[in-house]
Backbone as ProteinMPNN parsed JSONL, in Angstrom:
{"seq_chain_A": "XXXXXXXXXXXXXXXXXXXXXXXXXXXXXXXXXXXXXXXXXXXXXXXXXXXXXXXXX", "coords_chain_A": {"N_chain_A": [[22.471, 10.692, -29.371], [21.085, 11.866, -26.423], [19.68, 15.007, -25.455], [19.479, 15.866, -22.394], [17.941, 18.521, -20.324], [18.392, 20.1, -17.476], [16.729, 21.074, -14.511], [15.242, 23.854, -12.245], [13.948, 23.475, -9.209], [12.512, 25.039, -8.78], [11.432, 24.344, -10.678], [12.176, 26.481, -12.714], [14.676, 26.767, -15.995], [17.383, 25.594, -16.792], [20.845, 26.621, -18.259], [22.613, 23.867, -18.351], [22.24, 20.974, -19.477], [22.841, 17.13, -19.657], [23.941, 13.696, -20.958], [21.951, 11.316, -22.071], [24.186, 9.131, -23.439], [25.835, 8.735, -21.706], [25.966, 5.912, -20.673], [23.825, 3.965, -18.673], [23.427, 4.058, -15.795], [22.938, 6.483, -13.843], [23.092, 7.858, -11.55], [25.642, 9.651, -11.42], [26.331, 11.749, -13.571], [28.106, 13.07, -16.264], [27.472, 17.148, -16.815], [26.559, 19.169, -19.118], [26.958, 23.026, -20.519], [25.246, 24.897, -22.664], [25.918, 27.645, -24.2], [26.271, 30.388, -25.68], [28.886, 30.011, -27.377], [28.89, 27.533, -28.397], [28.669, 24.477, -26.635], [30.214, 23.168, -23.468], [32.278, 21.098, -22.022], [30.806, 21.017, -17.847], [34.187, 20.165, -15.95], [34.091, 19.082, -12.627], [32.313, 18.656, -11.506], [29.097, 17.109, -11.22], [26.477, 15.335, -12.624], [23.132, 13.872, -10.469], [20.422, 12.221, -11.256], [18.642, 10.379, -10.491], [18.522, 12.11, -7.668], [18.36, 14.551, -8.906], [19.571, 16.497, -7.931], [22.483, 18.598, -8.438], [26.279, 17.266, -7.489], [29.998, 18.086, -7.045], [32.811, 16.97, -7.721]], "CA_chain_A": [[23.608, 11.344, -27.899], [19.676, 13.08, -26.594], [19.471, 16.112, -24.014], [18.313, 15.848, -20.417], [17.738, 19.175, -19.305], [18.506, 20.123, -15.854], [15.664, 22.29, -14.638], [16.302, 23.567, -10.521], [13.317, 22.751, -7.974], [11.324, 25.771, -8.853], [10.698, 24.606, -12.629], [12.786, 27.213, -13.824], [15.235, 25.634, -16.583], [18.798, 25.875, -16.778], [21.224, 26.093, -19.557], [23.02, 23.141, -18.627], [21.923, 19.356, -19.605], [23.292, 15.565, -19.021], [23.315, 13.32, -22.09], [22.445, 9.574, -21.947], [24.808, 7.929, -23.691], [26.716, 8.406, -19.912], [25.05, 5.358, -19.477], [22.304, 3.521, -17.635], [24.547, 4.467, -14.197], [22.161, 7.727, -13.527], [23.374, 8.397, -10.196], [26.331, 9.879, -11.884], [25.932, 11.571, -15.219], [28.537, 14.86, -16.746], [26.926, 18.261, -16.985], [27.158, 19.841, -20.46], [26.691, 24.131, -21.057], [24.432, 25.645, -23.087], [26.348, 28.895, -23.906], [26.542, 31.18, -27.238], [29.306, 29.812, -28.739], [28.41, 25.972, -28.39], [28.365, 23.087, -25.882], [31.455, 23.532, -22.953], [31.64, 19.994, -21.131], [31.526, 20.847, -17.542], [34.49, 19.712, -14.892], [34.668, 18.725, -11.143], [30.455, 18.463, -10.58], [28.428, 15.688, -12.143], [24.944, 15.208, -11.79], [23.091, 12.902, -9.886], [19.634, 12.016, -12.086], [17.619, 10.211, -9.504], [17.839, 13.433, -6.782], [17.888, 16.278, -9.757], [20.611, 17.977, -7.532], [24.547, 17.991, -8.554], [27.614, 17.034, -6.461], [30.639, 18.445, -6.633], [33.68, 15.967, -7.649]], "C_chain_A": [[21.701, 12.468, -27.187], [19.767, 13.652, -25.281], [19.113, 15.339, -23.014], [18.137, 17.55, -19.985], [17.931, 19.8, -18.439], [17.785, 21.889, -15.263], [16.383, 22.756, -12.804], [14.673, 23.619, -10.174], [12.027, 23.523, -8.786], [10.198, 25.125, -9.962], [10.977, 25.339, -12.908], [13.882, 26.792, -14.416], [16.705, 26.254, -16.656], [20.034, 26.01, -17.87], [22.175, 24.908, -19.769], [21.632, 21.441, -18.73], [22.825, 18.774, -18.692], [23.27, 14.93, -20.61], [23.499, 11.501, -21.76], [23.319, 8.641, -22.963], [26.43, 8.514, -22.914], [26.335, 7.281, -19.949], [24.915, 4.689, -18.943], [22.681, 4.034, -16.265], [24.232, 6.441, -14.836], [22.444, 8.409, -12.517], [24.99, 10.084, -10.411], [26.957, 10.504, -13.533], [27.205, 12.889, -15.315], [27.128, 16.037, -16.951], [27.597, 18.857, -18.433], [26.671, 20.872, -19.663], [26.318, 24.385, -21.86], [25.73, 27.306, -23.087], [26.349, 30.019, -25.962], [27.734, 30.721, -27.927], [29.975, 28.128, -29.455], [28.511, 25.602, -26.808], [29.791, 23.16, -24.399], [30.473, 21.928, -21.874], [31.452, 20.364, -19.01], [32.465, 20.046, -16.183], [34.036, 20.213, -13.728], [33.238, 19.371, -10.582], [29.605, 17.679, -11.774], [26.979, 15.638, -11.92], [24.072, 13.647, -11.617], [20.742, 12.476, -10.854], [18.332, 11.498, -11.576], [16.938, 11.162, -8.822], [17.087, 14.456, -6.855], [18.904, 17.017, -8.517], [22.359, 17.662, -8.156], [25.607, 18.357, -7.889], [28.671, 17.909, -7.485], [31.736, 17.623, -6.6], [34.03, 16.271, -6.458]], "O_chain_A": [[21.402, 13.589, -27.599], [19.898, 13.03, -24.227], [18.494, 14.276, -22.971], [18.332, 17.578, -18.77], [17.166, 20.72, -18.725], [18.072, 23.074, -15.435], [17.4, 22.329, -12.257], [14.051, 23.879, -11.204], [11.003, 23.019, -9.246], [8.982, 25.222, -10.129], [10.194, 25.684, -13.793], [14.566, 26.229, -13.561], [16.917, 27.461, -16.545], [19.996, 24.951, -18.496], [22.62, 24.688, -20.896], [20.583, 21.158, -18.152], [23.377, 19.186, -17.671], [22.656, 15.564, -21.469], [24.435, 10.769, -21.438], [23.009, 7.468, -23.168], [27.574, 8.639, -23.349], [26.108, 7.103, -18.752], [25.934, 4.365, -18.333], [21.706, 4.526, -15.697], [24.79, 7.211, -15.618], [22.097, 9.589, -12.473], [25.146, 11.096, -9.728], [27.708, 9.955, -14.338], [27.198, 13.683, -14.374], [25.979, 15.673, -17.199], [28.788, 18.953, -18.727], [26.129, 20.639, -18.583], [27.253, 24.154, -22.626], [26.204, 27.821, -22.074], [26.485, 29.76, -27.158], [27.753, 30.977, -29.132], [30.797, 27.735, -30.283], [28.425, 26.448, -25.918], [30.752, 23.258, -25.162], [29.36, 21.677, -21.412], [32.358, 19.658, -18.566], [31.803, 19.379, -15.389], [33.647, 21.37, -13.571], [33.034, 20.184, -9.681], [29.643, 17.816, -12.997], [26.491, 15.986, -10.844], [24.228, 12.634, -12.299], [19.999, 13.109, -10.104], [17.223, 11.884, -11.946], [15.733, 11.408, -8.86], [16.21, 15.047, -6.225], [18.788, 18.233, -8.362], [23.065, 16.654, -8.189], [25.923, 19.527, -7.674], [28.264, 18.355, -8.558], [31.975, 17.291, -5.438], [34.882, 15.6, -5.875]]}, "name": "protein", "num_of_chains": 1, "seq": "XXXXXXXXXXXXXXXXXXXXXXXXXXXXXXXXXXXXXXXXXXXXXXXXXXXXXXXXX"}
């Protein structure tokens, strides 16, 4: 499972990432957040890897 970090439009990194285990469809991948206590799956939000934007479900 490869973690792909999500960056802001100005290039700054965020604590969010998505995984390539979600398959070939990169228009609605699951978003995860790296926290001090571990990894948390974000509910109610998807990431479009093509347009680099988050979208609420």
